[in-house]
TORTIMAR-39590 format. One record per residue (C-alpha): x, y, z; residue number from 1; residue in three letters. Coordinates in Angstrom, 3 decimals, decimal comma. Each point is the difference from the previous one (the first is absolute). Layout:
BEGIN
        c1        c2        c3   nr  rest
         X         Y         Z  NUM   ALA
...
# end
This chain:
BEGIN
        c1        c2        c3   nr  rest
     8,004     3,400   -10,350    1   MET
     3,168     1,985     0,756    2   PRO
     0,500     2,968    -2,337    3   PRO
     1,453    -0,735    -3,379    4   THR
     3,507     1,040    -0,894    5   GLY
     3,502    -1,336    -0,047    6   ALA
     0,460     0,530     3,741    7   GLY
    -3,035    -2,035     0,999    8   GLN
     0,739    -2,700    -2,555    9   ASP
     3,431    -0,264     1,579   10   HIS
    -1,558    -0,331     3,455   11   VAL
    -2,376    -2,799    -0,998   12   THR
     2,759    -1,903    -1,828   13   ARG
     2,405     0,341     2,910   14   THR
    -2,625    -1,069     2,538   15   LEU
    -0,825    -3,063    -2,091   16   ALA
     3,670    -0,900    -0,480   17   HIS
     0,957     0,308     3,669   18   TYR
    -3,176    -1,719     1,141   19   ARG
     0,629    -2,996    -2,268   20   THR
     3,608    -0,235     1,146   21   LEU
    -0,966     0,143     3,679   22   THR
    -3,071    -2,233    -0,066   23   ILE
     1,711    -2,690    -2,086   24   ASP
     2,840    -0,098     2,534   25   THR
    -2,423     0,016     2,935   26   LEU
    -2,118    -2,851    -1,358   27   LEU
     3,032    -2,100    -0,879   28   ALA
     1,083     0,134     3,644   29   ASP
    -3,357    -0,940     1,582   30   VAL
     0,286    -3,571     1,335   31   PRO
    -2,027    -2,685    -1,725   32   THR
    -1,905    -2,809     1,654   33   GLY
    -0,439     0,241     3,754   34   GLY
    -3,319     0,273     1,811   35   PRO
    -3,173     0,791    -1,882   36   ARG
    -1,145     3,640    -0,015   37   TYR
     3,427     1,513     0,539   38   LEU
     2,672     0,411    -2,663   39   TYR
    -2,439    -0,140    -2,890   40   ASP
    -1,916     2,876     1,607   41   LEU
     3,158     1,997     0,736   42   VAL
     0,250     0,282    -3,786   43   ALA
    -3,673     0,962    -0,436   44   GLU
     0,180     3,803     0,329   45   TYR
     3,353     0,375    -1,833   46   PRO
    -1,447    -1,920    -2,959   47   ARG
    -2,935     2,392    -0,267   48   ARG
     0,451     3,242    -1,902   49   TRP
     1,787     2,732     1,928   50   GLY
     1,881     3,181    -0,850   51   LYS
     3,252    -1,141     1,597   52   GLY
     0,562     3,576     1,169   53   LEU
     2,022    -0,795     3,099   54   ARG
     2,381    -2,410    -1,705   55   ALA
     0,454     2,450    -2,867   56   ALA
     0,845     2,825     2,391   57   LEU
     2,615    -2,198     1,663   58   CYS
     1,644    -1,061    -3,263   59   LEU
    -0,183     3,450    -1,578   60   ALA
     1,544     1,650     3,072   61   ALA
     2,711    -2,651    -0,022   62   CYS
     0,867     0,640    -3,653   63   ARG
    -0,275     3,791     0,279   64   ALA
     2,609    -0,079     2,776   65   PHE
     2,436    -2,202    -1,874   66   GLY
    -1,183    -3,539     0,692   67   GLY
    -1,208    -2,715    -2,342   68   THR
    -3,277    -1,955    -0,082   69   PRO
     1,902    -3,094     1,137   70   ALA
     1,206     1,841     3,101   71   VAL
    -3,446     1,374     0,823   72   GLY
    -2,140    -3,008    -0,866   73   LEU
     0,102    -1,675     3,403   74   ASN
    -1,047     3,241     1,682   75   ALA
    -2,826     0,427    -2,526   76   ALA
    -1,286    -3,526     0,661   77   VAL
     0,131     0,697     3,737   78   THR
    -2,053     3,165    -0,492   79   VAL
    -2,569    -1,883    -2,072   80   GLU
    -0,318    -2,827     2,536   81   LEU
    -0,625     2,408     2,870   82   PHE
    -2,523     1,834    -2,183   83   HIS
    -1,982    -3,154    -0,715   84   ASN
     0,019    -0,980     3,678   85   ALA
    -1,372     3,449     0,872   86   PHE
    -2,747    -0,423    -2,613   87   LEU
    -1,113    -3,319     1,454   88   ILE
    -0,110     1,279     3,572   89   HIS
    -1,523     3,383    -0,937   90   ASP
    -2,782    -1,718    -1,926   91   ASP
    -0,884    -1,982     3,115   92   ILE
     0,048     3,065     2,250   93   GLN
    -2,058     2,034    -2,475   94   ASP
    -2,360    -2,878    -0,816   95   GLN
     0,704     0,701    -3,665   96   SER
    -1,693    -2,160    -2,587   97   GLU
     2,078     0,567    -3,140   98   GLN
     3,721     0,165    -0,734   99   ARG
     1,504     0,351    -3,463  100   ARG
    -3,166    -0,987    -1,801  101   GLY
    -0,877    -3,117     2,041  102   ALA
    -1,164    -1,002     3,474  103   ARG
     2,338     0,698     2,893  104   THR
     1,847    -2,961     1,483  105   LEU
    -1,999     0,081     3,214  106   HIS
    -3,221     0,290    -1,994  107   GLY
     0,885    -3,076    -2,038  108   GLU
     1,746    -2,196     2,590  109   TYR
    -0,887     1,446     3,407  110   GLY
     1,795     2,278     2,456  111   VAL
     2,105    -2,767     1,563  112   GLY
     1,502    -1,101    -3,308  113   VAL
     0,606     3,571    -1,162  114   ALA
     1,711     1,032     3,246  115   LEU
     2,332    -2,957    -0,264  116   ASN
     0,834     0,760    -3,633  117   VAL
     0,769     3,610     0,940  118   GLY
     2,298    -1,178     2,784  119   ASN
     1,856    -2,320    -2,376  120   MET
     0,359     2,814    -2,533  121   THR
     1,646     2,121     2,695  122   ASN
     2,300    -2,906     0,872  123   LEU
     1,100    -0,336    -3,623  124   LEU
     0,759     3,738    -0,020  125   ALA
     2,153    -0,414     3,115  126   LEU
     1,846    -2,865    -1,679  127   GLN
     0,720     2,302    -2,910  128   ARG
     1,423     2,550     2,423  129   LEU
     2,233    -2,634     1,557  130   ALA
     1,338    -0,971    -3,430  131   ALA
     1,492     3,484    -0,389  132   ASN
     2,829    -0,830     2,402  133   ARG
     1,724    -2,223    -2,505  134   GLN
    -0,655     2,257    -2,978  135   ALA
     0,614     3,432     1,534  136   LEU
     1,973    -0,587     3,194  137   GLY
    -0,938     0,304     3,641  138   SER
    -0,036     3,801     0,272  139   GLN
    -2,379     0,676    -2,892  140   VAL
    -2,216    -2,995     0,779  141   SER
    -0,369     1,123     3,612  142   TRP
    -0,903     3,509    -1,129  143   ARG
    -2,625    -1,493    -2,332  144   LEU
    -1,445    -1,790     3,015  145   PHE
    -0,098     3,289     1,923  146   GLU
    -1,724     1,723    -2,929  147   GLU
    -2,560    -2,793    -0,102  148   THR
    -0,590     0,211     3,744  149   GLN
    -0,588     3,758    -0,345  150   LEU
    -2,425    -0,460    -2,900  151   MET
    -1,972    -2,690     1,823  152   LEU
    -0,284     2,120     3,130  153   ARG
    -1,291     3,023    -1,930  154   HIS
    -2,423    -2,136    -2,005  155   SER
    -1,455    -1,797     3,025  156   VAL
    -0,312     3,294     1,883  157   GLU
    -1,782     1,528    -2,993  158   GLY
    -2,359    -2,952    -0,169  159   GLN
    -0,680     0,352     3,728  160   ALA
    -0,953     3,646    -0,520  161   ILE
    -2,436    -0,875    -2,784  162   GLU
    -1,677    -2,973     1,681  163   VAL
    -0,159     2,009     3,233  164   GLY
    -1,910     2,779    -1,740  165   TRP
    -2,496    -2,550    -1,285  166   ILE
    -0,326    -1,869     3,306  167   ARG
    -0,525     3,173     2,051  168   ASP
    -2,097     1,708    -2,712  169   ASN
     2,309     3,014    -0,032  170   VAL
    -1,510     2,766    -2,129  171   CYS
     1,774     3,167     1,158  172   ASP
     2,887    -0,338    -2,439  173   LEU
     1,670     2,430    -2,362  174   ASP
     2,294    -0,290    -3,003  175   ALA
     3,138     0,013     2,160  176   ASP
    -1,271    -3,063     1,879  177   ASP
    -0,480    -1,807    -3,292  178   TYR
     3,449     0,950    -1,263  179   TYR
     1,681    -1,204     3,195  180   ARG
    -1,759    -3,335    -0,311  181   MET
     0,803    -0,181    -3,709  182   CYS
     3,698     0,671     0,570  183   LEU
     0,242    -3,004     2,287  184   LYS
    -2,463    -2,410    -1,595  185   LYS
     0,623     0,678    -3,711  186   THR
     3,018     2,144    -0,756  187   SER
     2,511    -1,929     2,082  188   TRP
    -0,569    -3,433    -1,420  189   TYR
    -1,234     1,003    -3,466  190   THR
     2,675     2,528    -0,938  191   CYS
     2,524     0,973     2,683  192   ILE
     1,115    -3,515     0,956  193   TYR
     0,398    -1,259    -3,600  194   PRO
     2,068     3,058    -0,896  195   CYS
     2,172    -0,213     3,111  196   ARG
     0,759    -3,690    -0,481  197   THR
     0,706     0,490    -3,709  198   GLY
     2,475     2,787     0,777  199   ILE
     1,623    -2,008     2,780  200   LEU
     0,699    -3,090    -2,094  201   VAL
     1,297     2,191    -2,844  202   ALA
     2,348     2,171     2,047  203   THR
     0,699    -1,947     3,178  204   GLY
    -0,213     3,360     1,780  205   ARG
    -2,459     0,230     2,913  206   PRO
     0,486     3,790     0,062  207   ASP
    -1,480     0,318    -3,513  208   ALA
    -3,262    -1,912     0,415  209   VAL
    -2,186     2,968     0,935  210   ASP
     0,517     2,208    -3,066  211   VAL
    -3,333    -1,030    -1,558  212   LEU
    -2,016     0,046     3,228  213   ASP
    -1,909     3,201    -0,809  214   ARG
    -0,653    -1,238    -3,516  215   TYR
    -1,349    -3,262     1,416  216   GLY
    -2,144     1,707     2,621  217   TRP
    -1,745     2,260    -2,522  218   TYR
    -0,272    -2,746    -2,626  219   LEU
    -1,529    -2,456     2,459  220   GLY
    -2,583     2,519     1,195  221   ALA
    -0,958     0,874    -3,583  222   ALA
    -0,276    -3,698    -0,820  223   PHE
    -2,261    -0,680     2,996  224   GLN
    -2,318     2,926    -0,680  225   ILE
    -0,423    -1,105    -3,613  226   GLN
    -0,739    -3,511     1,263  227   ASP
    -2,649     1,446     2,328  228   ASP
    -1,529     1,848    -2,960  229   ALA
     0,002    -3,060    -2,251  230   LEU
    -1,808    -1,910     2,725  231   ASN
    -2,930     2,351    -0,578  232   LEU
     0,107     0,830    -3,711  233   VAL
     2,213    -2,671    -1,552  234   GLY
    -0,972    -2,669    -2,494  235   ASP
    -0,146    -3,324     1,841  236   TYR
     1,287    -1,905    -3,031  237   ALA
     3,189     2,057     0,156  238   ARG
     0,148     0,898     3,700  239   TYR
    -0,233    -3,632     1,116  240   GLY
    -1,454     0,724     3,445  241   LYS
    -3,485     0,530     1,377  242   GLU
    -1,359     3,391    -1,084  243   ILE
    -1,040     2,013     3,100  244   ALA
     1,730    -2,614     2,163  245   GLY
     1,542     2,797     2,082  246   ASP
    -3,521     1,187     0,887  247   LEU
    -1,135    -3,476     0,989  248   TRP
     3,150    -0,277     2,154  249   GLU
    -0,380     3,452     1,563  250   GLY
     3,465     1,189    -1,005  251   LYS
     0,925     3,564     0,857  252   ARG
     1,295     1,107    -3,372  253   THR
     0,884     3,597    -0,853  254   LEU
    -3,229     0,012    -2,018  255   ILE
    -2,142    -1,000     2,972  256   LEU
     1,795     2,399     2,351  257   ILE
    -0,671     2,848    -2,451  258   ASP
    -3,698    -0,897    -0,064  259   PHE
    -0,174    -0,083     3,787  260   LEU
     1,439     3,513     0,020  261   ARG
    -2,428     1,435    -2,575  262   ARG
    -3,277    -1,889     0,396  263   CYS
    -3,115     1,242     1,785  264   THR
    -0,683    -0,862     3,602  265   GLY
    -2,716    -2,461    -1,014  266   GLN
     2,317    -1,701    -2,510  267   GLU
     2,764    -0,214     2,566  268   ARG
    -2,328    -1,585     2,540  269   GLU
    -1,075    -2,592    -2,554  270   ARG
     3,592    -0,725    -1,005  271   LEU
     1,250    -0,357     3,587  272   VAL
    -2,795    -2,478     0,645  273   SER
     0,907    -1,926    -3,166  274   PHE
     3,683    -0,121     0,936  275   LEU
    -0,849    -1,212     3,489  276   GLY
    -1,366    -3,283    -1,357  277   ARG
     1,873    -3,092    -1,130  278   THR
     0,311    -0,851    -3,659  279   ARG
    -2,632    -2,711     0,368  280   ALA
    -2,429     2,535     1,480  281   GLU
     0,394     2,513    -2,825  282   ARG
    -2,417    -0,105    -2,901  283   THR
     0,411     0,486    -3,737  284   ALA
    -2,442     2,937     0,044  285   SER
     2,088     1,801     2,637  286   GLU
     3,178    -0,578    -1,984  287   VAL
    -1,690     1,340    -3,153  288   ARG
    -1,155     3,082     1,912  289   TRP
     3,488     0,709     1,291  290   LEU
     1,535    -0,654    -3,410  291   HIS
    -2,340     2,546    -1,594  292   ARG
     0,677     2,625     2,666  293   ARG
     3,768    -0,304    -0,389  294   LEU
    -0,378     0,626    -3,721  295   LEU
    -2,507     2,820     0,483  296   ALA
     2,438     1,860     2,247  297   TYR
     2,858    -0,529    -2,521  298   ASP
     2,000    -1,709     2,752  299   CYS
     1,579    -2,436    -2,461  300   VAL
     1,205     2,725    -2,348  301   GLU
     1,282     2,052     2,931  302   SER
     2,056    -2,962     1,194  303   ALA
     1,341    -0,562    -3,498  304   ARG
     1,165     3,610    -0,098  305   CYS
     1,935    -0,675     3,201  306   SER
     1,469    -3,146    -1,564  307   ALA
     1,177     1,949    -3,038  308   ARG
     1,662     2,586     2,249  309   GLU
     1,772    -2,777     1,905  310   LEU
     1,111    -1,607    -3,255  311   ALA
     1,476     3,285    -1,168  312   ALA
     1,841     0,323     3,308  313   ALA
     1,285    -3,564    -0,387  314   ALA
     1,369     0,811    -3,453  315   ARG
     1,781     3,111     1,284  316   ALA
     1,531    -1,961     2,887  317   GLU
     0,991    -2,803    -2,350  318   GLY
     1,758     2,366    -2,381  319   GLU
     1,910     1,539     2,891  320   ARG
     1,001    -3,347     1,495  321   ALA
     0,939    -1,747    -3,238  322   LEU
     2,167     2,786    -1,407  323   GLY
     1,724    -1,194    -3,204  324   PRO
    -1,672    -3,416     0,380  325   ALA
    -3,308     1,681    -0,879  326   ALA
     1,065    -0,275    -3,645  327   ASP
     0,535    -3,756     0,149  328   THR
    -2,643    -2,484    -1,097  329   GLU
    -0,880    -0,926     3,566  330   ASP
     0,194     3,583     1,212  331   GLY
    -2,557     1,014    -2,617  332   ARG
    -2,185    -2,914     1,051  333   PHE
     0,048     1,144     3,629  334   LEU
    -0,945     3,530    -1,026  335   LEU
    -2,675    -0,969    -2,541  336   ASP
    -1,505    -2,331     2,589  337   LEU
    -1,295     3,095     1,803  338   THR
    -2,452     0,657    -2,848  339   ASP
    -0,898    -3,663    -0,326  340   TYR
    -1,112    -0,498     3,610  341   VAL
    -2,620     2,766    -0,183  342   VAL
    -1,251    -0,715    -3,525  343   GLU
    -0,197    -3,803     0,165  344   ARG
    -3,358    -1,748    -0,208  345   SER
     0,981    -3,072     2,023  346   ARG
# end
């Protein structure tokens, strides 16, 4: 659980409030009827438990910079739709088995159905973007489209880096390689994009959207590293995804990269051989061996130390960027979120 205290209570309440507001609006707008295995499954992941982090960042940034939830809600729903489409497609690429406490869409309905549902989810997000023209005017709505295009490019490039490492069995990586991948794959769409769009709809000023970029970069990296750690030491009932799934999938996390740097030559040879196989070719005994070695070398705790340092940097950048708004309800939420992302248990 996140640490106790008024700040963390405020974070969990705000996340729940903004998530409910966003998901209720999202689900109300999903078409009903239509072909089987489409619109009902678009609503599947949003209906499952989720933190609602991205939508909350969008709405909190909007309010901290002078907007209202009503102004930011469409942008928050757009963020959430793109997020759920990414989840569906990422689960297929990673061959993941669990998502938010249940089977993945492709595991339950097949890859063809899941791909189609992910495509429709992206289409609904694009429709939300188009709706901004009437509500916010042509200039702001076009800039929102440009921000979305930028986020999608970074995210797809980041995904290409990660799947390329797995496909080519790249093992000569260092922390900087991980952080570059993380900036593109995680930070842009998890934190930077929600903040930028929230600021844009609040202010209407394209020149102001980047003030929380450093905050979002550090926050997203801290969030991802904690997620990597939870994948190894989390409680499945709370984490909601397959424990050690990253090992089965061969993901190059900061934890794994640290082990590759510090392990013996014999251990490295065994690991490189393990990573060179497909998920189907890996065995439970090999995964257990690797899991134990990562813990024995304190690679998880080392990564968590890095996450805490990044979270502290995010807080400092947030305080600088927010200025007087740091004392508002949403400003405090944005700052206290830095502790939450590294102390959360799911």
